[in-house]
C-alpha positions, 0 to 999 in steps of 0.5 A: 285268462284275465291275468294274461289279457292284463299282461298283454295290455301292459306289454302292448302299452309299454311297446307303444310307449317305447316306440314313441320314446324312440321317435322323440328327438333329432333325426337326420334325413340322409336318403329318399328312394322314389322308385329307382331314383335316390336323393340325399337331402340331408335335412334335420327333423325334430319330433319334439316331446311336446308334439311339435314337428320341427324341420331345419329349425322351423316349426312346421306343425305337429306330430303323433305316433299311431300305435294302431298303424305303427306310423307317424302322423303329421299335421301342418298349415305351413306346407301341405307336403308335411301333412299325412301319414308315414308308415314305419318300416324300421325303428331302432335307437339309431335308425328310422325307415318310413314310407309315405306316398311311395317315398321311402325315407332313411333317417339317422338319430343324432345327438347334439352333445355328441356332435359338439364333442366330435366337432370340437376335436375335428381339426376343422374349427376356424376359417378356411379359404378355397384355393382356386387360381382359375376363378376370381370368386372368393369362397370362405368357409367357417366352421364355428363352435359348436355346430354352425358353418358359414359359407361366403362366396364373393365376386367383384360385385355380389356376395352370397352367404349360406349358413347351416349345421355341420356334423363331423364323423371321426370314424368315417372321416366325413363332415356333413354340411346341412343348409337350405341355400347351400349349393356347393359342399352340401351333404356328405363330404369326405375329409381327404386331408386335414393338417394344421393349415390345409384341408381337402374335402371331396363332395360328389367326386369333386375335390375342394382344397382350403387354406386356413385364414389368419384372423386379420382383425388387427388390419381393420381400422374402423372410422369413428368420426361422423358428419356431425363432427364437421359442423357446430351446433348452428350448422356452420362448417368448422374447418375452413382454415384446414385447407392451409394445413394441407401439405400440397399447396404448390402445383409446381412442386407436385409436378416436379415430384411426379415428373419422374413417376410413371405409375403408382401401384396400390394394393386394393383390399375389400373387407368381406362382409361378416368376416375379418378377411380381405379380398385383394387385388392390384390397381395401377394409376398412370401418372402423366406430366407434361411440363411444356403444357403445365399439365398433370394427370393421375388416374383416380383408381380409388373407386376400385378399378383401374384402366387395366381391369375396367368393368364392362361399359365403364370408362376411367374418366380423365383426372387432370389436376384441378387447383380447386380440388384440394384432395387431388387425386381424390375428390372432396371438399368436406375434410379436416386435418387431424395430425401427422403419422409415420407409416410403413407400406411395401413402398417404404416408410413415409411421414404423412399428413392425416386427413378425415373426409366425407364422401358420397352417401354417408361414406367416410374417408381417411387419407394419408398424404405423403408430406414430402411427396406431393401427389402421392397417397400412402394409404386410404380407407373408405368405410360406409356402415349399415345397409349396403355398407363397405370397407375398402383399403388402398395401400401404396405398393410401389412407385414406378 
């Protein structure tokens, strides 16, 4: 009899230990049933071996297995909803079903090594741009190794970034996106199509088509000069004489050159933050020459908009030639001439004088003035680093 009791205790202890061992690890919460309602949260729970309870990468409390009640008991000061007891209804090496406060939760065990291997061969790694001709919003989805995704949504004035974990299932041809702030593509996505440069995903009966983005790092020229470069150790300006080095000093030559020009068309490129991808649009500067009145006007479209797509409650101010504005049609009086360069844009190949200048609020500007075409800029880069930074590029497309 004693041997039987001892055997029973050993078996029971072994069973309890094996149950706890099964619980240890990462679980993906795929479904929650509350009455007739069903939700699909797609959140990752980690029952750590040392008793830490981690949800979506955040340590929220502690956990323990109750062998008496066959349940999971969690304690948390982070959020009261994490406190309590979840009765285990089913537990295997791959599946966990529990119930707590009338909420029935379904989990799948996940293995990070297997996820890394599956993601690596998924064909999804890289950066993809949503194809949506009916919207001005740019959406960029990056699948990074081993399991991080980044979704960036940018409109004219704002940008949002969602980050999280992605899990590819080769057999089911699905990819799960898991993240807190994710609105679109959250949860289970069916991979409808996956080729070298295109993918199509279906989420809750909505289809999304993406095209692979080519790395554009080679098109990014960061401006390395600073305000200190323009002044000596006594705070005196170093470049008063550079005004004489500018190629456009004769107003009448500028007016003569522009008398046959009606418009200057530029490609305006905005570097999307945290990527090496540009959002592009076309800007058109109207040119008006009145020789009888000896006046000249070129729209200053180098603030990101022109007269054809003005933001609400915004006007494009007149930009008449001003002899005191040496960088016309731009504005600025802190600059230096740094050399010459031949560059090619869609509008042609031009010999240019290169100017480095300082704008407002720590903005740096690099300008390519076409030496023999007074009044026409071939390219402009504007960059501001740090908080509320930006990188803008304007490139001449056409002279009309």
